N, C-alpha and C positions, 0 to 999 in steps of 0.2 A: 695220585694227588688227592688230598683230603679237602673236601669242599666245606667252606664256612659261609653261612648265610644269615647268621644271627649275631647281634651285638648287644651286650648288657652294659649300659653306661656306668662306668666306675664299679662294675661288678655288683650292681644294685640287686639286693635280695639274696646274695650268696653268703654263706657262712665263711668266716675267716679260715676255717680248716680247709674248705674247698679251694679257696684262693691260694693258700700256701702250697697246695699240691698241684696246682695248675702249671702247665708248661708256659713258657714266656716267648715273646717275640719282640725284638727291638726294631723300631721303625722311625725314620725321620719324618718331618712334616710333609715333604714333597710326596711321600708315599701315603701317609695317613690322611691326606685331604682327598684322596681318591676313594671311590666306593667299590672299585674292582681292581685287584692287584694280586700278585703272587708273593709268597714269603716262605721262609723256612723257620720253624720254631726251635726251641732249645732242645727238643728231642730229635732234631734232624728231619722232621716230617715236612714234606712239601705241602703248602697250603694254597688253595685257590679261594680267595675271598670275593664273595659276590653279595654286596649289601645294597640296600635301597639307594637309588640315585640321589645324590646330594648329601649322603651321610659322610661325616668326617670322623675319623677314629682318633680318640684322645688317649694320652698316656693314662693308664689306670683302667681303661675299658677292658672288658673281657669278651673275647670272641667264643662262640659256641660252634664246634665242628659238627658235621653230620652224624658222627658216631657218639655224640654227646660229650666229648672231651672239651675241656676248657683251656683257652690260651689267653693269658694275661698280657696286655700290651704295655710296653714301656717306651717312653719317648727317647729316641736316640739323640745324643748331643750333636749339634751341627753349628756351622758358622753363623753368627748373628751380629747385629750392631746393638749395643746396649746404650740407651739414651737416658741421661740424668740431667737435672738442672745444674748450671754452673755453681760450684761450691761457694764462690765469693760474691757473685752478683745476681745469681738466679733465684727463682722461687718455684714452689710446686706448681704454680699456675702455668709456668712455662711448658710443663708436660701437657697441659690441656691444650695450649696453643699448638704444640707439636702434633698431638693426636688429631686436631682439627685439620691442619694442613696436610698431614699424611692421608687422612680419610678422604679429603678432596681428590687425592691422587689414586684412590682405591688401593692403597697399600695395606697389606695384611699386617696387623699390629698385635703384639701381646701387651695387654694393659696390666700394670702393677701399680700399687700406691706410690712407689718412689722411683719407678723407672718404666721405660717402654723398651720393647724389643722389636726389631724388624730384620728382614733378611738383608744381606749386604748389598749396598747400592751407593757408589761413591758420590753420585750427584745429590742424592737425598742427604747423605752425610754432610756434605758441604752446606746445603741449605739449613740443616739443623744447627750446625755450628755457628751460623750467622744469626741464629735466633736465641742466643744465650744458653745453648745446650752443650753438654759434653757428650761426645760420641766415641765409644771404644769398641774394638772388635773383641769377640769372645766366642768360645765354643761351649754351648750349653743347650738345654732343651728349648724348644720353641712351640708355644701353644697360643696361636693368635686368636683373637676374639671372633666368635661366630656371629653370623647375621641373626638378628632378633627374630626374623620371620622365615629364615632358611630352614631346610630340613635339618632337624637336630639342633636348631639354633638355641633352644633352651638347655642344651647339653653343656652347661657351663663348667669349665675346668676350675679346679681349686676348691670346689665345694664338696668333694668326696661323695658325690652321688646324691646329695640332698636335693629333693625336688621342691622347688618353690612355686607353687601354683597360685596364680592370682585370679583364676577364673571366677571365683565366687566372692571375692573380697569387695565389700561396699564400704568404703571408708567414710562416706558421707561428708566429704569436705565441700563446704559451700564455696562457690566462686567468689573471689573478693569483689567488693563493690567497685564499679568502674568510676573514674573521676568524672565530675560534671563537665559537660561540653564547654570547652574553652578555658577550663580551670587547670592551671599547671599542676603537675604531679610534684610533690615535695621531695625531690631527690637532690641532695647537694652534690655538685660536681666539682672535684678538686683537680686543678691543673697540675700536670706532671711534666718533668723534663723529658726530652727525647731519650728513648731507651739506648742503653749502651750496646754496641754491636761488636761482636768478636770477629774481626776481620783485619784487613791490612791497616796498619797504623795503630792497632790496639796495643797498649803498653803494659798490659797486665800479665803477660808472660804465662798464659794458661797453656798447659800441655794437654791437648786433646788427642 
């Protein structure tokens, strides 16, 4: 068995020619979220992966074996629930509400501008459908958001390895003046009708 104990996020620093010649290994999220696991690469080699505790492996990452060889990781398609706003009555803000409620339940979520993905759960699917959201089953890659302070938390997927360091940025934004004590803040509040709920008695005929 070939030991692997080094990971290069998104192949950072490697030339394209090296990446093209690298062997590959396809792994689903259940495996990639572990820091220690066994796998078989495209050359048929048995790999023993031993990474730092708390490290999650993302599609596009490159593993470095003890013999110096490279193994490029691809995310294996798996069953997921794809969550989008209702096309007739929803809005993009519904995704924000959904992410909030899912986060309160410590659910792993892949965040995209126009949809969310979670692992299959019929109870959560019913909850989301009652919140103006369309939920469909699909088989595709799953790259949930990492914790901002967890090991590898800054290892964001979808940025092709671009490192966004904020350690030395001083934007110099002054805090806004606080309103005088007892003085109301000038925010107009507009009353709205009760939200439409997709549930029993809904006559809109949405096929979720």
